[in-house]
C-alpha positions in Angstrom: 125.0 81.7 92.0 127.4 84.5 89.9 129.3 82.7 86.4 132.8 82.9 88.1 131.6 80.9 91.5 131.5 82.7 94.4 127.4 83.5 95.7 126.7 86.2 98.4 125.2 85.2 101.5 124.2 87.1 104.1 121.0 87.4 106.7 117.7 87.1 106.0 116.4 89.7 108.3 118.0 93.2 109.2 117.5 94.4 112.4 118.1 98.8 112.8 117.0 101.7 114.6 113.9 103.3 113.8 113.7 107.2 114.1 111.8 110.1 113.3 110.6 113.4 112.1 106.7 112.8 113.8 108.3 110.8 117.1 110.6 112.0 120.5 112.2 107.9 120.6 114.0 105.1 119.0 113.5 101.7 118.4 114.8 98.9 117.6 113.0 96.5 115.0 113.7 93.4 112.9 112.8 93.7 108.8 112.7 90.5 106.9 115.1 92.2 103.6 112.8 90.5 101.4 110.5 93.2 102.5 109.9 96.4 99.2 110.4 99.4 100.9 106.4 100.0 100.0 105.4 98.1 102.4 108.1 98.8 104.5 106.3 102.1 104.8 103.4 100.6 106.0 105.3 99.0 108.5 107.2 102.6 109.2 103.5 103.8 109.5 102.1 102.0 112.1 105.3 101.6 114.6 106.0 106.1 113.8 102.6 106.9 112.9 103.2 109.2 109.9 102.2 108.9 106.7 102.7 106.3 104.8 101.8 108.6 101.5 104.4 110.9 102.7 107.0 109.8 104.1 110.4 109.5 103.1 113.4 107.5 104.3 117.2 107.8 104.9 119.7 105.4 105.7 122.0 106.2 108.4 125.4 104.3 109.2 126.3 103.4 113.3 127.8 106.9 114.1 124.6 108.5 112.1 125.9 109.1 108.6 123.8 109.3 105.8 124.3 106.2 104.0 121.0 107.2 101.2 118.2 108.0 100.7 115.3 104.2 100.8 113.6 105.8 97.2 112.4 103.2 95.6 109.0 101.9 96.1 109.5 98.6 94.7 113.1 97.9 95.3 113.0 94.8 98.6 115.4 96.4 101.9 118.0 93.9 101.7 119.0 95.6 97.8 120.3 99.0 99.8 123.7 98.9 101.7 121.5 98.0 105.1 123.1 96.0 108.1 122.4 95.3 111.7 122.2 98.3 114.3 122.2 100.9 111.3 118.8 103.6 111.9 116.4 103.7 109.1 115.2 107.7 109.8 111.2 108.4 108.6 110.6 112.3 108.0 107.1 112.8 107.6 106.3 116.9 106.9 102.9 116.3 107.0 103.5 115.6 110.6 105.1 117.4 114.2 108.0 115.8 116.8 105.3 114.9 119.5 101.9 115.4 118.3 101.5 112.0 119.0 103.0 111.9 122.6 101.2 114.3 123.9 99.0 113.1 126.3 97.7 117.2 127.6 95.8 117.0 124.6 93.1 113.9 125.0 90.2 114.0 126.7 90.5 112.1 130.1 87.4 109.9 131.4 86.0 111.2 134.9 83.7 110.1 137.2 82.9 110.8 140.9 83.4 108.7 144.3 80.2 108.4 144.4 79.1 107.0 140.8 82.7 104.7 141.3 81.0 103.8 144.1 77.3 102.9 143.1 78.8 100.0 139.9 79.1 96.0 141.3 81.7 94.9 141.3 85.1 98.0 141.1 86.6 98.6 144.1 89.0 101.5 145.0 92.8 99.9 145.6 
């Protein structure tokens, strides 16, 4: 509580959109405001595929204007001017856009119909 008797109370969680230079889609996520930026980067690494060690974060307003860089890894998320509906943009120069979305690079497993029919407990629909 402040010495002048004023108390600021905000929600403990924030709903934000997450975009990235690594993928072409945007997702909506909920994060605790007491999460420090280093821990947030760890969560965003799993979400976007961007490397935590090379990622930088930008905060955008609801109308897509840059609000600030989120570069203090020990600061809590709630210490930034963040609110519901805003967007955290993950920048990772070590990866290229769509790198994890190109399924043509994935080796496919194929089996002949004859081999499949020899398997027990399998049925072609």
